[in-house]
Backbone bond lengths (Angstrom), bond angles and torsions (degrees), N, CA, C in turn:
res aa  C-N    CA-C-N  psi(-1)  N-CA   C-N-CA  omega(-1)  CA-C   N-CA-C  phi
1 M - - - 1.450 - - 1.529 108.87 -
2 T 1.297 116.93 132.07 1.463 120.90 -179.49 1.517 110.33 -93.89
3 N 1.332 115.47 152.69 1.458 120.19 177.39 1.521 109.24 -78.59
4 P 1.335 116.97 137.14 1.461 118.55 176.61 1.531 109.94 -67.73
5 V 1.305 116.06 148.07 1.455 121.51 179.07 1.527 108.70 -84.10
6 D 1.312 115.36 135.19 1.462 120.83 176.94 1.528 108.54 -57.17
7 P 1.332 118.45 135.67 1.469 119.80 -177.41 1.535 112.98 -61.58
8 Y 1.311 118.11 -31.51 1.466 119.30 178.67 1.518 111.17 -72.55
9 I 1.322 116.71 -38.82 1.466 120.23 176.32 1.529 108.99 -61.90
10 E 1.308 116.53 -41.02 1.463 121.28 177.77 1.533 110.44 -62.93
11 T 1.330 117.14 -40.05 1.466 120.90 176.37 1.523 110.56 -61.98
12 F 1.344 116.97 -42.51 1.467 120.92 177.54 1.520 110.69 -60.68
13 R 1.321 116.54 -42.44 1.464 120.88 -179.80 1.524 110.55 -62.42
14 H 1.323 116.47 -45.47 1.471 120.27 179.42 1.528 110.74 -62.87
15 Q 1.323 116.40 -41.75 1.466 119.59 179.49 1.529 110.21 -64.28
16 A 1.330 117.68 -41.30 1.467 121.27 178.25 1.525 110.40 -61.93
17 E 1.321 117.64 -42.16 1.465 120.90 178.05 1.528 110.57 -63.02
18 R 1.335 116.65 -41.75 1.467 121.01 178.73 1.525 110.29 -62.32
19 M 1.323 116.49 -43.71 1.459 120.95 179.67 1.533 110.39 -63.33
20 D 1.338 116.81 -39.50 1.466 120.46 176.21 1.527 110.59 -61.68
21 E 1.334 116.51 -45.39 1.459 121.05 -179.72 1.527 111.68 -61.17
22 L 1.327 116.37 -35.32 1.458 121.12 -179.25 1.533 112.52 -84.52
23 G 1.329 116.14 -5.40 1.456 120.17 179.38 1.518 113.75 76.03
24 I 1.325 116.94 23.03 1.463 120.97 178.57 1.528 107.97 -79.08
25 P 1.341 117.71 120.93 1.462 119.79 -177.38 1.531 112.09 -69.07
26 C 1.315 115.55 154.91 1.461 121.56 175.17 1.523 107.22 -73.79
27 D 1.317 117.29 114.22 1.459 121.64 -174.14 1.524 110.03 -137.44
28 P 1.343 117.68 94.72 1.465 119.61 179.43 1.524 113.07 -58.00
29 D 1.336 117.47 -31.42 1.464 119.56 179.82 1.529 111.18 -64.79
30 A 1.327 117.18 -42.29 1.470 120.53 178.39 1.522 110.23 -65.02
31 A 1.327 116.51 -40.20 1.465 120.13 178.55 1.521 110.38 -64.41
32 M 1.325 117.01 -38.26 1.452 121.37 179.35 1.530 110.84 -65.37
33 V 1.317 117.80 -39.61 1.463 121.52 178.05 1.530 109.83 -64.55
34 L 1.328 117.23 -44.36 1.468 120.06 177.99 1.526 111.02 -60.38
35 L 1.329 116.56 -42.83 1.459 120.75 179.25 1.527 110.57 -64.31
36 A 1.334 117.72 -43.44 1.467 121.21 179.68 1.530 110.95 -62.35
37 Q 1.328 117.05 -41.49 1.466 120.33 178.01 1.528 110.86 -63.46
38 F 1.322 115.95 -42.71 1.464 120.68 178.83 1.526 110.24 -62.54
39 M 1.340 116.54 -44.23 1.464 120.15 -179.37 1.524 110.97 -63.04
40 A 1.330 116.95 -38.48 1.462 120.38 178.61 1.527 110.70 -64.20
41 E 1.317 116.44 -37.14 1.467 120.84 -179.16 1.528 112.45 -69.60
42 I 1.329 117.56 -35.20 1.468 120.24 -173.89 1.521 113.78 -101.03
43 E 1.339 116.48 -2.92 1.461 119.60 -179.62 1.525 109.60 -56.10
44 G 1.308 115.48 133.09 1.462 120.88 -178.96 1.514 113.64 92.93
45 S 1.335 116.89 -17.52 1.463 118.84 179.63 1.526 112.06 -104.99
46 I 1.347 116.72 -3.72 1.460 120.87 174.75 1.522 108.13 -128.44
47 S 1.317 116.36 165.73 1.462 120.66 -176.30 1.529 111.80 -71.94
48 E 1.328 115.14 162.50 1.459 120.63 175.70 1.535 110.43 -61.13
49 E 1.314 116.30 -36.77 1.461 120.94 178.60 1.528 111.13 -62.71
50 E 1.327 116.21 -41.71 1.469 119.86 177.55 1.523 111.19 -67.12
51 M 1.338 116.92 -39.07 1.470 120.12 176.40 1.525 110.16 -63.70
52 F 1.330 116.92 -39.14 1.459 120.22 178.10 1.524 110.34 -62.40
53 S 1.335 117.05 -40.74 1.468 120.25 178.84 1.522 110.81 -61.31
54 L 1.326 116.70 -42.33 1.465 120.24 177.40 1.531 110.96 -66.75
55 A 1.336 116.52 -38.42 1.465 120.11 177.84 1.528 110.63 -64.37
56 E 1.321 116.97 -34.54 1.468 120.45 177.19 1.530 110.47 -64.38
57 I 1.317 116.63 -40.80 1.472 120.45 175.45 1.524 109.21 -60.84
58 G 1.330 116.48 -44.24 1.458 120.72 177.18 1.525 111.92 -59.49
59 G 1.316 116.47 -37.71 1.459 120.60 177.45 1.515 111.86 -62.87
60 H 1.318 117.01 -40.41 1.469 120.79 176.53 1.529 110.30 -63.19
61 L 1.316 116.61 -43.98 1.467 120.32 178.48 1.523 111.14 -63.00
62 F 1.329 116.60 -41.36 1.455 121.00 179.86 1.527 110.53 -62.07
63 R 1.337 116.31 -46.62 1.477 119.75 179.08 1.525 110.88 -62.11
64 E 1.325 117.70 -40.83 1.465 120.77 178.78 1.516 110.25 -62.32
65 G 1.331 116.48 -40.79 1.458 120.42 177.92 1.524 111.62 -62.33
66 L 1.338 116.64 -40.19 1.464 119.97 177.98 1.530 111.75 -64.91
67 H 1.322 116.92 -38.64 1.464 121.34 179.73 1.516 111.61 -65.75
68 R 1.323 117.77 -29.27 1.468 121.43 -178.29 1.527 112.41 -81.02
69 R 1.307 117.47 -14.62 1.473 120.34 -177.48 1.493 111.61 -84.99
């Protein structure tokens, strides 16, 4: 029996395939900017814990960007 795939992970996979089809390069810096803009828009409307979770994602993107340089 196989484990079902999380629906959000599946959404990420589909989005990655779409980006590949469109020729959009893998760019952690662009993803980090999008995340920062989103966080600025929702700041104050979500909990500090939720903001921390988003900041952790940003930290992963930042580290990936450093590794690519």
